TIVOTI-550528 format. One record per residue: x, y, z of N, C-alpha, C, O in turn; residue number from 0. Coordinates in Angstrom, 3 decimals, decimal comma. Each point is the difference from the previous one (the first is absolute). Example, Ala and Ser with C-alpha at 12.3 -4.5 7.8 and 13.67 -1.06 7.14 Angstrom:
# TIVOTI-550528
VEXGU_nxx_nyy_nzz_caxx_cayy_cazz_cxx_cyy_czz_oxx_oyy_ozz_k
VEXGU_13,190_-5,690_7,800_-0,890_1,190_0,000_0,900_1,200_0,000_1,036_-0,019_0,665_0;
VEXGU_-1,386_1,069_-1,385_0,820_1,190_0,060_-0,770_1,090_0,730_0,509_1,108_0,169_1;
//
This chain:
# TIVOTI-550528
VEXGU_nxx_nyy_nzz_caxx_cayy_cazz_cxx_cyy_czz_oxx_oyy_ozz_k
VEXGU_-34,110_-9,719_-202,948_1,148_-0,195_1,219_0,723_-1,109_-0,649_-0,522_-0,984_-0,525_0;
VEXGU_1,556_1,202_0,603_0,928_-1,419_-0,414_0,387_-0,451_1,490_-0,124_0,545_1,096_1;
VEXGU_0,635_-1,745_-1,514_0,599_-0,828_1,580_1,113_0,584_0,363_0,626_-0,677_0,815_2;
VEXGU_0,030_2,006_-1,197_1,327_0,156_0,673_-0,506_1,599_1,031_0,720_0,603_0,795_3;
VEXGU_-2,135_-0,284_-1,177_0,064_0,647_0,875_-1,953_-0,309_0,632_-1,026_0,199_-0,651_4;
VEXGU_1,121_-0,552_1,624_-1,588_-0,608_0,641_-0,202_0,210_1,462_0,935_0,058_0,798_5;
VEXGU_-2,275_0,062_-0,457_-0,207_-0,001_1,145_-0,038_-1,539_0,736_-0,508_-0,944_-0,605_6;
VEXGU_0,939_0,821_1,609_-0,074_-1,318_0,638_-0,746_0,067_1,650_0,170_0,948_0,767_7;
VEXGU_-0,766_-1,816_-0,546_-0,510_0,008_1,429_1,417_-1,148_1,030_0,500_-1,068_-0,355_8;
VEXGU_-0,248_1,891_1,650_0,661_-0,850_0,983_-0,263_0,310_1,323_0,399_1,018_0,565_9;
VEXGU_-1,068_-1,890_-0,071_-0,097_0,326_1,410_-0,983_0,853_-0,262_0,420_1,115_0,309_10;
VEXGU_-1,875_-1,020_-0,853_-0,971_0,510_-0,159_0,197_1,414_-0,238_-0,952_0,781_0,019_11;
VEXGU_2,130_-0,419_-0,240_0,225_1,199_-0,864_0,690_-0,103_-1,321_0,779_-0,859_-0,414_12;
VEXGU_-1,283_2,014_-0,187_0,436_0,234_-1,577_1,049_0,539_-0,117_0,311_0,844_0,841_13;
VEXGU_0,578_-1,156_-1,922_1,648_0,355_-0,037_0,003_0,195_-1,829_-0,276_-0,768_-0,922_14;
VEXGU_0,648_1,925_0,979_0,478_0,363_-1,559_1,610_-0,781_-0,358_0,975_0,247_0,710_15;
VEXGU_-0,908_-1,075_-1,749_1,210_-0,972_-0,028_0,254_0,748_-1,222_-0,892_0,264_-0,806_16;
VEXGU_2,565_0,204_0,618_0,533_0,613_-1,150_0,975_-0,859_-0,260_0,816_-0,225_0,894_17;
VEXGU_-0,685_-0,485_-2,266_1,336_-0,605_-0,152_0,707_0,547_-1,363_0,807_-0,556_-0,745_18;
VEXGU_-1,395_1,831_0,690_0,462_0,652_-1,558_-0,176_1,280_0,046_-1,104_0,418_0,348_19;
VEXGU_2,269_0,600_-0,728_-0,627_1,454_-0,147_-0,824_0,059_-1,363_0,244_-0,436_-1,126_20;
VEXGU_-1,678_1,386_1,851_-0,599_-0,494_-1,060_-1,476_1,339_-0,175_-0,990_0,088_0,726_21;
VEXGU_1,242_0,508_-1,556_-0,593_1,503_0,116_-1,565_-0,261_0,507_-0,460_1,006_0,539_22;
VEXGU_-0,268_-1,896_-0,581_-1,368_-0,355_0,605_-0,002_0,290_1,727_-0,975_0,428_0,617_23;
VEXGU_1,828_-0,647_-0,232_0,302_-0,239_1,805_-0,571_1,336_0,411_-0,846_-0,150_0,881_24;
VEXGU_1,051_1,522_-1,266_-0,962_1,253_0,556_-1,265_-0,193_-0,233_-0,687_0,368_0,953_25;
VEXGU_0,067_-0,812_-1,867_-1,409_-0,280_-0,452_-0,508_-0,968_0,884_-1,139_0,034_0,464_26;
VEXGU_1,928_-0,840_-0,247_-0,433_-1,111_1,003_-0,015_0,613_1,628_-0,984_-0,150_0,724_27;
VEXGU_1,928_0,687_-0,388_-0,020_0,196_1,295_-0,737_1,409_0,147_-0,283_0,209_1,180_28;
VEXGU_-0,007_0,549_-1,817_-0,905_1,432_0,147_-1,687_-0,838_-0,339_-0,973_0,754_-0,018_29;
VEXGU_0,859_-1,485_-0,102_-1,553_-0,608_-0,139_0,000_-0,319_1,173_-1,150_-0,380_0,216_30;
VEXGU_1,743_0,293_0,711_-0,236_-0,531_1,427_-0,252_1,144_1,246_0,328_1,180_-0,124_31;
VEXGU_-0,830_-1,625_1,080_0,116_1,321_1,073_1,417_0,350_0,694_0,846_-0,771_0,453_32;
VEXGU_-0,857_2,103_-0,512_1,617_0,598_0,762_0,107_-1,118_0,945_-0,799_-0,843_0,406_33;
VEXGU_2,052_1,101_-0,179_0,627_-0,464_1,066_-0,673_-1,811_0,431_-0,368_-0,387_1,110_34;
VEXGU_0,403_-0,401_-2,400_-0,609_-1,525_0,270_0,500_-0,620_-0,728_-0,553_-1,096_-0,085_35;
VEXGU_1,630_1,244_-0,742_0,494_-1,001_-0,838_1,683_-0,669_0,789_0,975_0,628_0,413_36;
VEXGU_-1,188_-1,780_-0,460_1,107_-0,755_0,314_1,036_-0,614_-1,202_-0,422_-0,966_-0,636_37;
VEXGU_1,413_1,363_0,397_0,604_-0,280_-1,030_1,338_-0,756_0,118_0,863_0,539_0,692_38;
VEXGU_-0,556_-1,825_-1,330_0,911_-0,753_0,020_0,359_-0,049_-1,471_-0,645_-0,495_-0,925_39;
VEXGU_2,288_1,368_0,905_0,734_-0,101_-1,691_1,126_-1,287_0,459_0,766_-0,063_0,961_40;
VEXGU_-1,023_-0,882_-2,053_0,906_-0,757_-0,217_0,822_0,339_-1,087_-0,441_0,263_-1,119_41;
VEXGU_1,833_-0,264_1,482_0,910_0,309_-0,889_0,946_-1,127_-0,472_0,989_0,356_-0,641_42;
VEXGU_-1,153_-1,531_0,854_0,621_-1,350_-0,046_0,290_-0,035_-1,430_-0,875_-0,039_-0,866_43;
VEXGU_2,119_0,054_0,647_0,398_0,200_-1,683_-0,178_0,955_-0,643_0,076_-0,100_-1,224_44;
VEXGU_-0,355_1,271_1,796_-0,250_1,086_-0,909_1,197_0,871_-0,296_0,957_0,195_0,749_45;
VEXGU_-1,161_0,309_-1,985_1,183_1,270_0,197_-0,487_1,078_-0,584_-1,015_-0,015_-0,697_46;
VEXGU_1,851_1,241_0,991_-0,583_1,553_-0,375_0,799_0,564_-0,703_1,190_-0,315_-0,028_47;
VEXGU_-1,632_1,119_-0,566_0,858_0,963_-0,938_-0,930_1,461_0,829_-0,785_-0,099_0,942_48;
VEXGU_1,246_1,506_-1,742_0,015_1,266_0,985_-1,597_0,073_-0,486_-0,606_0,638_0,861_49;
VEXGU_-0,058_-0,951_-1,652_-1,324_0,038_-0,077_-0,723_-0,625_0,587_-1,186_0,285_0,169_50;
VEXGU_1,772_-1,284_0,267_-0,734_-0,855_0,878_0,116_0,579_1,279_-1,128_0,258_0,421_51;
VEXGU_1,927_0,025_0,299_0,356_0,622_1,047_-0,882_1,294_0,085_-0,742_0,039_0,982_52;
VEXGU_0,698_0,986_-1,810_-0,705_0,980_-0,031_-1,311_-0,106_0,206_-0,572_0,784_0,757_53;
VEXGU_-0,163_-1,898_-1,489_-1,587_-0,183_0,079_-0,134_-0,747_1,192_-1,152_-0,227_0,371_54;
VEXGU_2,050_-0,182_0,275_0,113_-0,806_1,329_-0,721_1,144_1,159_-1,037_-0,041_0,662_55;
VEXGU_2,333_1,221_-0,814_-0,074_1,138_0,652_-1,041_0,781_0,034_-0,502_0,461_1,025_56;
VEXGU_0,111_-0,268_-2,229_-1,442_0,593_-0,165_-0,928_-0,701_0,160_-0,924_0,747_-0,323_57;
VEXGU_0,460_-1,738_0,617_-0,783_-0,917_0,183_0,021_-0,076_1,859_-1,043_-0,055_0,652_58;
VEXGU_1,933_0,062_-0,250_0,113_-0,027_1,430_-0,730_1,569_0,978_-0,670_0,315_0,984_59;
VEXGU_1,240_0,098_-1,873_-0,467_1,816_0,386_-1,281_0,158_-0,479_-0,659_0,628_0,828_60;
VEXGU_-0,265_-1,055_-2,233_-1,100_0,290_-0,064_-0,995_-1,051_0,983_-1,085_0,355_0,460_61;
VEXGU_1,684_-1,668_-0,260_-1,244_-0,491_0,500_0,246_0,026_1,753_-0,739_-0,715_0,676_62;
VEXGU_1,609_1,411_-0,111_-0,036_-0,241_1,253_-1,276_0,542_1,021_-0,148_-0,276_1,191_63;
VEXGU_-0,705_1,124_-2,045_-0,925_0,096_1,200_-0,687_-1,563_0,024_-0,230_-0,616_1,040_64;
VEXGU_0,045_0,281_-1,957_-0,672_-1,470_-0,150_0,475_-1,075_0,999_-0,844_-0,769_0,461_65;
VEXGU_2,293_0,651_-0,051_0,388_-1,073_0,211_-0,106_-0,027_1,791_-0,014_0,985_0,739_66;
VEXGU_-0,042_-2,193_-0,411_-0,389_-0,312_1,488_1,714_-0,626_0,505_0,621_0,228_1,038_67;
VEXGU_-0,304_-0,926_-2,039_1,229_-0,560_0,437_0,417_-1,005_-1,419_-0,701_-0,664_-0,762_68;
VEXGU_2,352_0,947_0,845_0,796_-0,821_-1,199_0,760_-0,611_0,565_0,284_0,112_1,192_69;
VEXGU_0,379_-1,220_-2,357_0,726_-0,711_0,618_0,981_-0,755_-1,377_-0,572_-0,656_-0,870_70;
VEXGU_1,979_0,862_0,861_0,635_-0,907_-1,176_0,490_-0,972_0,067_0,823_-0,233_0,886_71;
VEXGU_-1,187_-0,698_-1,851_0,812_-1,507_0,263_1,141_0,054_-1,747_-0,338_0,373_-1,123_72;
VEXGU_1,468_-0,831_1,544_1,109_-0,547_-0,962_0,657_1,522_-0,359_0,479_0,160_-1,123_73;
VEXGU_-0,468_0,975_2,119_0,626_0,694_-0,089_1,347_0,051_0,499_0,653_1,040_-0,080_74;
VEXGU_-0,184_-2,113_0,599_1,137_0,160_0,676_1,504_0,349_-0,152_0,903_0,275_0,789_75;
VEXGU_-1,053_-0,446_-2,616_1,171_0,471_-0,683_0,157_1,272_-0,693_0,896_0,316_-0,783_76;
VEXGU_-2,189_0,574_1,302_-0,141_1,361_-0,288_1,231_1,003_0,729_0,509_-0,130_1,113_77;
VEXGU_-0,338_0,776_-1,772_1,189_0,725_0,540_-0,416_1,007_1,183_-0,896_0,839_-0,090_78;
VEXGU_1,825_-1,105_1,382_-0,938_1,150_0,916_-0,338_1,647_-0,514_-1,079_0,490_0,334_79;
VEXGU_1,968_0,243_-1,079_-0,576_1,081_-0,822_-1,295_-0,102_-0,466_-0,852_0,835_0,305_80;
VEXGU_0,625_-1,789_-1,022_-1,773_-0,072_-0,563_-0,773_-0,178_0,611_-1,105_0,423_-0,342_81;
VEXGU_1,257_-1,162_1,615_-1,231_-0,052_1,321_-0,218_1,151_0,532_-1,100_0,550_0,055_82;
VEXGU_2,469_0,013_0,503_-0,146_1,230_0,631_-0,340_1,381_-0,985_-0,476_1,000_0,538_83;
VEXGU_0,673_-1,016_-1,573_-0,561_0,769_-0,975_-1,437_0,040_-0,198_-0,624_1,056_-0,102_84;
VEXGU_0,041_-2,347_0,041_-1,290_-0,114_0,049_-0,893_0,431_1,362_-1,139_0,465_0,033_85;
VEXGU_1,735_-0,673_0,693_-0,750_0,188_1,179_0,069_1,626_0,018_-1,094_0,552_-0,116_86;
VEXGU_2,286_0,325_0,253_0,221_1,088_-0,206_-0,994_0,897_-0,977_-0,471_1,084_0,343_87;
VEXGU_0,190_-1,847_-1,861_-0,702_0,955_-0,333_-1,247_-0,329_-0,149_-0,731_0,760_-0,634_88;
VEXGU_0,202_-2,010_1,207_-1,264_0,034_0,055_-0,863_0,230_1,753_-1,202_0,115_0,243_89;
VEXGU_2,155_-0,118_0,518_-0,085_0,521_1,312_-0,986_-1,596_0,456_-1,076_0,124_0,584_90;
VEXGU_1,544_-1,308_-0,888_-0,309_-0,994_0,116_0,712_-1,276_0,740_1,221_-0,057_-0,146_91;
VEXGU_-1,568_-0,519_0,582_0,638_-1,497_0,563_-0,280_-1,217_-0,476_-1,066_-0,607_-0,100_92;
VEXGU_2,530_0,241_-0,274_0,179_-1,143_-1,248_0,158_-1,202_0,838_1,039_-0,542_-0,378_93;
VEXGU_-1,636_-0,211_1,447_0,895_-1,329_0,708_0,194_-0,815_-1,069_-0,726_0,015_-0,993_94;
VEXGU_1,914_-0,912_1,181_0,188_-1,018_-1,201_-0,265_-1,173_0,943_-0,238_0,050_1,207_95;
VEXGU_0,347_-1,343_-2,179_-0,341_-1,233_1,049_0,422_-1,125_-1,136_-0,244_0,124_-1,200_96;
VEXGU_0,856_-1,133_1,748_0,777_-1,123_-0,833_-0,917_-0,780_-0,762_0,319_-0,471_-1,092_97;
VEXGU_-1,712_0,270_1,733_-1,129_-0,812_-0,770_-1,368_0,868_0,111_-0,234_1,015_0,655_98;
VEXGU_-0,567_-1,758_-1,508_-0,937_0,584_-0,498_-0,842_-0,067_1,619_-0,365_0,976_0,656_99;
VEXGU_0,210_-2,440_-0,293_-0,834_-0,125_1,235_0,470_0,958_1,270_-0,825_0,340_0,847_100;
VEXGU_2,122_0,041_-0,786_0,390_0,796_0,974_-0,667_1,376_-0,092_-0,355_0,724_0,930_101;
VEXGU_0,237_-0,468_-2,575_-0,614_1,472_0,085_-1,154_0,116_0,149_-0,528_1,079_0,265_102;
VEXGU_-0,276_-2,491_-0,447_-1,566_0,066_-0,027_-0,344_-0,092_1,490_-1,005_0,549_0,451_103;
VEXGU_1,921_-1,305_0,361_-0,386_0,118_1,260_0,017_1,578_0,719_-0,847_0,393_0,803_104;
VEXGU_1,931_0,338_-1,259_0,457_1,370_0,545_-1,088_0,849_-0,242_-0,484_0,792_0,807_105;
VEXGU_0,033_-1,050_-2,249_-1,036_1,120_-0,856_-1,097_-0,442_0,621_-0,826_0,903_-0,132_106;
VEXGU_0,228_-2,012_0,890_-1,311_-0,350_1,085_0,061_0,066_1,116_-1,057_-0,055_0,627_107;
VEXGU_2,014_0,166_-0,087_0,175_0,177_1,450_-0,783_0,765_0,794_0,401_0,046_1,163_108;
VEXGU_-1,280_0,507_-1,373_-1,087_1,248_0,896_-1,473_-0,440_-0,470_-0,987_0,616_0,405_109;
//
């Protein structure tokens, strides 16, 4: 596992942090119990092409049964249509936060 995709502990909760679109994500997520994964996707400084967007959409659908909650950081510059398309396609919510600390606090609030 690279340092771009890793599990971390925050307030005694395990969170999967994704800093780069990578094909190993489904393998990591599906190895966890269903409905247990809290995921933080950090898009700070990221750029996307059609293939990356397609891969994100597929992963969001495929991983859905395993996700407890998710949060995005660094996505404030995404076009609204991109975020809306991701939510409609995957039938998941992707709340966005300005900082990693805000996202981590939200992910661990329960």
